[in-house]
Backbone as numpy.savetxt, mean C-alpha at the origin, in Angstrom:
# Nx Ny Nz CAx CAy CAz Cx Cy Cz
-15.88 -37.24 -4.57 -16.94 -36.24 -4.81 -16.17 -35.01 -4.26
-16.09 -34.35 -5.51 -15.64 -33.15 -5.66 -15.81 -31.92 -4.40
-14.67 -31.55 -3.84 -14.54 -30.47 -2.68 -16.41 -28.78 -3.16
-16.49 -28.85 -2.57 -17.58 -27.50 -2.80 -17.14 -26.03 -3.41
-15.64 -26.13 -2.76 -14.71 -25.09 -3.92 -14.47 -25.84 -5.32
-13.97 -26.90 -6.03 -14.06 -26.95 -6.91 -15.17 -26.70 -7.70
-16.21 -26.95 -7.17 -17.09 -26.10 -8.06 -17.45 -25.14 -8.79
-16.75 -24.14 -8.10 -16.89 -22.69 -7.87 -15.90 -22.13 -8.29
-14.40 -22.67 -8.39 -13.40 -22.51 -9.35 -13.52 -21.32 -10.51
-12.86 -20.24 -10.02 -13.48 -19.24 -11.40 -12.19 -19.32 -12.58
-12.69 -19.83 -13.83 -11.33 -20.24 -14.88 -11.13 -18.71 -15.55
-11.46 -17.88 -15.04 -11.02 -16.31 -15.95 -9.37 -16.66 -15.95
-8.08 -16.33 -16.68 -7.17 -16.17 -16.37 -6.77 -14.81 -16.23
-5.74 -15.20 -14.92 -5.29 -13.68 -14.65 -5.02 -12.94 -15.19
-5.04 -11.70 -14.73 -4.73 -10.56 -15.91 -3.17 -10.57 -16.48
-2.45 -10.22 -17.39 -1.10 -10.16 -17.58 -0.90 -8.88 -16.77
0.41 -8.78 -15.42 1.04 -8.66 -14.76 1.44 -7.04 -16.03
1.51 -6.11 -15.46 2.01 -5.06 -15.97 3.31 -4.34 -15.97
3.91 -4.37 -16.79 5.05 -4.03 -16.91 5.65 -2.24 -17.70
6.08 -1.74 -16.20 6.32 -0.46 -16.09 8.43 0.10 -16.89
8.19 0.88 -17.62 9.32 1.18 -18.66 9.97 2.33 -17.37
11.06 2.74 -17.01 11.23 3.20 -16.06 10.75 4.52 -15.40
10.78 5.22 -17.24 9.97 6.84 -17.23 8.41 6.42 -16.87
7.63 5.19 -17.32 6.29 4.76 -17.10 6.04 4.75 -15.36
7.15 3.77 -14.62 7.24 3.65 -13.43 6.98 5.36 -12.86
8.22 6.16 -13.04 8.46 7.42 -12.70 7.39 8.37 -13.05
6.51 8.49 -13.82 5.33 9.41 -14.05 4.28 8.62 -13.26
4.29 7.07 -13.02 3.42 6.81 -11.95 3.33 6.89 -10.64
5.07 6.71 -10.21 5.09 7.35 -9.16 4.55 8.75 -8.75
4.85 9.75 -9.45 4.38 10.90 -9.41 3.13 11.21 -8.84
1.72 10.41 -10.00 0.55 10.44 -9.58 0.35 10.18 -8.32
0.61 8.92 -8.15 0.58 8.53 -7.01 1.17 8.67 -5.23
1.72 9.74 -5.88 2.87 9.73 -4.42 1.42 10.48 -3.50
0.56 11.25 -3.87 -0.05 12.05 -2.95 -1.23 10.64 -2.62
-1.48 9.53 -3.20 -2.71 8.89 -3.01 -1.92 7.77 -1.74
-0.74 7.64 -1.61 -0.05 6.86 -0.95 -0.06 7.70 0.88
0.81 9.24 0.13 0.30 9.63 1.65 -1.04 9.51 2.20
-1.80 9.75 1.32 -3.46 9.68 1.84 -3.98 8.55 2.55
-3.04 7.45 2.14 -3.48 6.26 2.59 -2.23 5.72 3.76
-1.99 6.57 3.95 -1.37 5.57 4.89 -1.01 6.71 6.67
-1.78 7.99 6.13 -2.54 8.75 7.31 -3.80 8.38 7.57
-4.49 8.14 6.82 -6.23 7.17 7.01 -5.69 5.66 7.50
-4.90 5.18 7.54 -4.42 3.95 8.28 -3.98 4.08 9.34
-3.02 5.49 9.89 -2.71 5.55 10.91 -3.58 5.98 11.80
-4.22 7.36 11.15 -5.52 7.35 11.72 -6.84 6.33 12.55
-7.09 5.43 11.57 -7.94 4.34 11.66 -7.28 3.46 12.90
-6.47 3.05 12.61 -5.65 2.56 13.87 -6.14 3.23 14.99
-5.76 4.52 15.11 -6.56 5.08 16.72 -7.60 5.08 17.43
-8.39 5.03 16.17 -9.83 4.98 16.03 -10.22 3.66 16.57
-9.21 2.79 16.25 -9.70 0.87 16.21 -8.93 1.16 18.07
-8.05 2.12 18.21 -7.69 1.75 20.05 -8.69 2.22 20.82
-9.16 3.42 20.49 -10.18 4.06 20.76 -11.58 3.57 21.30
-12.32 2.73 20.65 -13.11 2.07 20.42 -12.70 0.48 21.34
-11.25 0.16 21.19 -11.50 -0.62 21.59 -11.23 -0.57 23.63
-11.11 0.64 23.72 -10.33 0.66 25.01 -12.54 1.10 25.21
-13.04 1.96 24.96 -14.15 1.78 25.42 -14.76 -0.04 25.25
-14.89 -0.39 24.66 -15.61 -1.80 24.84 -14.56 -2.71 26.29
-13.69 -2.56 26.52 -13.00 -3.05 27.40 -13.11 -2.00 28.75
-13.43 -1.32 29.02 -14.56 -0.53 30.44 -15.34 -1.23 29.68
-16.05 -0.98 28.99 -18.06 -1.85 29.53 -17.66 -3.07 30.34
-16.88 -3.90 29.58 -16.64 -5.25 30.20 -16.12 -5.35 31.69
-15.16 -4.26 31.68 -14.55 -4.87 33.29 -16.21 -4.21 34.39
-16.58 -2.61 33.97 -17.26 -2.33 34.79 -18.85 -2.72 34.92
-19.44 -3.30 33.86 -20.71 -4.33 33.63 -21.72 -2.33 33.68
-22.07 -1.73 34.33 -23.06 -1.02 34.44 -22.63 0.29 33.82
-21.89 0.72 32.90 -21.37 2.05 32.89 -21.62 2.38 32.02
-22.26 4.08 31.64 -22.87 4.73 30.89 -22.38 4.48 29.51
-22.42 4.37 28.16 -22.22 4.13 27.53 -22.35 5.69 26.70
-21.13 5.84 26.15 -21.56 7.36 25.43 -21.71 7.26 24.06
-22.55 6.97 23.65 -23.26 6.65 22.67 -23.26 7.73 21.11
-22.96 8.73 21.74 -23.11 10.17 20.98 -21.27 10.03 20.56
-20.42 9.82 21.04 -19.16 9.73 21.45 -18.85 8.65 20.23
-19.69 7.55 20.51 -19.25 6.41 19.58 -19.54 6.46 18.59
-20.58 7.00 18.39 -21.54 7.11 16.94 -20.21 7.83 15.90
-20.24 8.75 16.06 -18.59 9.65 15.80 -17.63 9.23 15.79
-16.75 8.30 16.35 -15.92 7.13 16.31 -16.07 6.55 15.00
-17.12 5.73 14.70 -17.79 4.82 14.22 -18.05 5.40 12.85
-18.21 6.49 12.71 -18.44 7.52 11.35 -17.66 7.77 10.70
-16.36 8.14 11.56 -15.09 8.72 11.23 -14.36 7.41 10.51
-14.30 6.32 11.00 -13.76 5.38 11.03 -14.41 4.73 9.55
-16.07 5.20 9.42 -16.03 4.50 8.40 -15.92 5.37 7.02
-15.80 6.54 7.35 -15.03 7.64 5.94 -13.66 7.13 6.08
-12.69 7.02 7.37 -12.01 7.05 7.26 -11.25 5.72 6.12
-12.08 4.83 6.22 -11.66 3.12 5.51 -12.18 3.61 4.56
-13.17 4.28 4.08 -13.85 4.51 2.29 -13.03 5.25 1.84
-12.23 6.23 2.29 -10.70 7.09 1.94 -9.84 6.29 1.75
-9.03 5.58 2.81 -8.29 4.77 2.19 -8.24 3.49 1.39
-9.87 2.76 1.33 -10.40 1.61 0.02 -9.99 2.80 -1.18
-10.24 3.97 -1.35 -10.06 4.76 -2.83 -8.49 4.93 -3.12
-7.69 5.04 -2.05 -6.68 5.49 -2.06 -5.81 4.58 -3.12
-6.54 3.09 -2.17 -5.34 1.80 -2.02 -5.36 1.20 -3.63
-6.73 1.38 -3.94 -7.55 0.79 -5.47 -6.72 1.67 -6.61
-6.88 3.05 -6.55 -6.00 3.68 -7.23 -4.58 3.60 -7.05
-3.73 3.14 -6.26 -2.59 2.43 -6.25 -1.94 1.30 -7.50
-3.27 0.92 -6.48 -3.20 -0.63 -7.50 -4.01 -1.14 -9.07
-4.33 -0.11 -9.47 -5.00 -0.48 -10.74 -4.20 0.55 -11.33
-3.22 0.76 -11.15 -2.19 1.42 -12.40 -0.99 -0.22 -12.83
-1.45 -1.19 -11.46 -0.16 -2.12 -12.04 0.30 -2.11 -10.29
0.72 -1.36 -10.20 2.33 -1.11 -9.37 1.26 -1.66 -7.64
3.04 -2.49 -6.94 2.33 -2.79 -6.34 3.15 -2.12 -4.68
2.06 -2.44 -3.94 2.28 -1.71 -2.44 2.98 -2.74 -1.68
4.26 -2.37 -1.24 5.19 -3.29 -0.53 4.95 -3.12 1.09
4.69 -1.51 1.11 5.17 -1.80 2.95 4.04 -0.43 3.24
3.02 -0.31 3.88 2.51 1.02 3.36 3.12 1.92 4.63
3.55 0.91 5.67 3.86 2.18 7.07 4.87 3.12 6.42
5.75 2.45 5.70 6.76 3.26 5.46 6.45 3.65 3.62
5.67 3.59 3.31 5.63 4.24 1.61 6.48 3.30 0.77
6.46 1.86 0.72 6.98 1.44 -0.32 6.11 0.70 -0.89
6.47 1.11 -2.58 6.05 0.77 -4.21 6.58 0.34 -4.49
6.53 -0.95 -5.46 7.41 -1.59 -6.36 6.59 -0.94 -8.19
7.44 -1.05 -9.11 6.68 -1.52 -10.09 7.31 -2.51 -10.95
6.46 -3.24 -11.46 7.19 -4.85 -12.20 7.57 -3.51 -13.27
8.65 -4.62 -14.06 9.71 -4.26 -14.80 10.92 -5.81 -15.43
11.43 -4.82 -16.31 12.44 -5.53 -17.17 13.90 -4.94 -17.64
14.89 -6.05 -17.24 16.26 -5.29 -16.70 16.77 -6.19 -17.57
16.94 -6.51 -19.42 17.22 -7.63 -19.74 16.38 -8.23 -20.14
16.60 -9.41 -19.60 15.30 -10.25 -19.97 14.73 -11.11 -18.54
15.23 -10.43 -17.35 14.86 -10.32 -16.30 13.87 -9.57 -15.74
12.87 -10.34 -14.61 11.68 -9.81 -14.27 12.21 -8.87 -13.21
12.10 -7.88 -12.86 12.28 -7.09 -11.60 11.39 -6.35 -11.10
11.71 -5.68 -10.05 10.89 -4.36 -9.71 11.59 -3.38 -9.21
10.93 -1.79 -10.02 11.78 -1.17 -10.15 11.12 -0.52 -8.53
11.81 0.12 -7.62 11.54 0.52 -6.23 11.97 1.18 -5.74
10.00 2.31 -5.24 10.65 3.09 -4.68 10.07 3.78 -3.13
10.65 3.99 -2.63 10.28 4.09 -1.11 9.73 5.99 -1.10
8.85 5.74 -0.16 8.14 7.63 -0.08 9.64 8.09 0.96
9.98 9.81 -0.13 11.35 10.37 0.84 12.39 10.83 -0.20
12.46 9.29 -1.41 13.44 9.20 -2.67 12.64 10.27 -3.47
13.40 10.63 -3.89 13.52 12.07 -4.90 12.49 11.14 -6.33
13.51 10.05 -6.28 12.61 9.06 -7.77 13.21 7.64 -7.97
12.71 6.55 -8.76 13.08 6.02 -8.51 14.73 5.70 -8.70
15.51 4.90 -7.43 16.62 4.99 -8.41 17.11 3.08 -7.94
16.34 2.66 -7.51 16.86 1.29 -7.02 15.93 0.06 -8.33
16.11 -1.35 -7.65 15.56 -1.71 -8.57 15.97 -3.78 -7.21
15.40 -4.21 -7.57 15.69 -5.94 -6.78 14.97 -6.68 -7.36
15.23 -8.02 -7.52 14.66 -9.23 -8.26 13.23 -9.85 -7.69
12.34 -10.06 -7.81 11.32 -10.35 -7.11 11.75 -11.17 -5.87
12.11 -12.11 -5.44 12.73 -12.79 -4.34 13.78 -12.34 -3.52
14.16 -11.08 -3.51 14.73 -10.27 -2.87 14.54 -9.23 -2.11
13.89 -8.61 -2.46 12.44 -7.66 -1.53 13.51 -6.12 -1.16
13.68 -5.24 -0.58 13.72 -4.03 0.03 15.35 -4.28 0.08
15.83 -5.47 0.62 16.94 -5.45 1.47 17.97 -5.47 0.08
17.40 -6.51 -0.73 18.26 -6.22 -2.10 18.22 -5.61 -3.19
18.00 -4.45 -2.57 17.86 -3.00 -3.45 19.59 -2.86 -4.11
19.44 -2.63 -5.81 20.49 -2.10 -6.52 20.08 -0.72 -6.87
21.11 -0.26 -6.94 21.33 0.62 -8.07 20.85 0.76 -9.38
20.22 1.14 -10.18 19.63 1.06 -11.09 21.16 1.22 -12.21
21.76 2.82 -11.77 22.96 3.18 -12.17 23.79 3.20 -11.40
25.11 2.55 -11.74 26.19 2.01 -10.62 26.53 3.66 -10.11
26.60 4.77 -11.02 27.33 6.13 -11.03 26.04 7.06 -9.96
25.01 6.19 -10.40 23.76 7.41 -9.61 24.71 7.56 -7.57
24.89 8.80 -7.80 25.18 9.16 -6.47 24.11 9.98 -4.98
22.86 9.29 -5.79 22.20 9.47 -4.16 20.84 10.61 -4.87
20.56 11.42 -4.15 19.44 12.36 -4.31 19.92 13.77 -4.86
19.66 14.15 -5.42 20.14 15.68 -6.43 20.84 15.50 -7.61
21.49 13.86 -7.55 22.31 13.67 -8.63 21.79 13.64 -9.96
22.10 13.92 -11.06 21.10 13.62 -12.38 21.26 12.39 -13.31
22.44 11.40 -12.85 22.50 10.56 -13.66 21.03 9.83 -13.67
20.62 8.97 -14.95 19.46 8.80 -14.57 19.58 8.06 -15.67
């Protein structure tokens, strides 16, 4: 007897991964930076609101008959819902380009690309002036290498 999951499998092929040239990745990076910053800010604020809600829930459980501040909780819930929607919109906007969000805490984006015939990620971290590094998919951030060994860092015009 087949698993229920097997009966409901989606046979649509996965969309082919978009590959960026350095110029395309840099253009996308510039367009996406405000969305990345917005997503990072929303995530931080959501985390704070979730802590507030957890604290209220814990107080109610510990004290039993505490008066619940319904108005305050409703306002927190509404803000939480709005932030979650803004976060989703920002993340969707980034992902629809074909870019990969690697770390939302530090603002790390990867752009699938080819160097020679090798699949790599052009790697950019929020705060860097441009895309200057790449790594193989199995290496991650720690394996970043400069796109141009002559690149001396921010402000250098080699590219």
